[in-house]
C-alpha positions in Angstrom: 12.2 -6.6 13.9 14.9 -9.3 12.5 18.7 -9.3 11.2 19.8 -9.6 8.0 22.5 -11.5 6.7 23.0 -10.8 3.0 25.7 -12.1 1.2 26.4 -9.7 -2.4 28.0 -11.5 -5.4 28.0 -10.3 -9.1 26.1 -12.8 -11.4 28.3 -13.7 -14.7 27.6 -10.3 -16.3 28.7 -8.4 -13.3 25.2 -7.4 -12.2 24.8 -7.3 -8.2 22.8 -9.9 -6.8 22.1 -10.1 -3.0 21.8 -13.5 -1.7 20.1 -14.1 1.9 19.4 -17.5 3.9 16.4 -18.8 3.6 14.7 -18.3 7.0 15.9 -14.7 6.7 14.0 -14.7 3.4 10.9 -16.3 4.7 11.1 -13.8 7.4 11.3 -10.6 5.0 8.3 -11.7 2.9 6.2 -12.0 5.4 6.7 -9.1 6.9 6.4 -7.3 3.7 3.1 -9.0 3.4 2.2 -7.6 6.9 3.4 -4.1 5.6 0.7 -4.1 2.6 -2.0 -5.2 4.5 -1.5 -2.2 6.8 -1.2 0.3 3.5 -4.6 -1.5 2.3 -6.0 -1.0 5.7 -5.3 2.4 6.0 -5.7 2.9 2.1 -9.3 1.7 3.0 -10.1 3.7 6.4 -9.6 6.9 4.4 -12.3 6.1 1.7 -14.4 5.4 4.4 -17.7 6.7 4.8 -19.0 5.2 7.6 -21.8 3.8 5.9 -22.6 -0.1 6.5 -25.0 -2.8 5.2 -26.1 -5.7 7.0 -25.0 -9.5 6.6 -27.8 -10.5 5.5 -27.9 -7.9 2.8 -24.0 -8.3 1.6 -25.0 -12.1 1.6 -27.9 -11.3 -0.8 -25.9 -8.9 -2.9 -23.2 -11.7 -3.0 -25.6 -14.5 -4.3 -27.1 -11.7 -7.2 -23.5 -11.6 -8.4 -22.9 -14.8 -8.3 -25.9 -15.9 -10.2 -25.6 -13.1 -12.7 -21.3 -14.3 -13.1 -22.8 -18.1 -13.7 
C-alpha cells in the first residue's frame, strides 16, 4: 500500500475537491486497475463450469467469427 497526501480545496461554486500529487494519483489508478482485474477474475471463477476447449478449436472459432464480421 502507499500513503496519500490529499489536499482539500473548494472550487468557485463552493464544491469540495481533492488534489493529489501526480505520482500518488497514478499509483492510485494502478491499484484500482489491479483491483478491477482481481474482481473480474473472481467473477469468472464463480461462473467456471470446468469446461475447456483446445487452443486449436479456440483459434478456429476466432477465425470463423473474424470472417463473419469481415
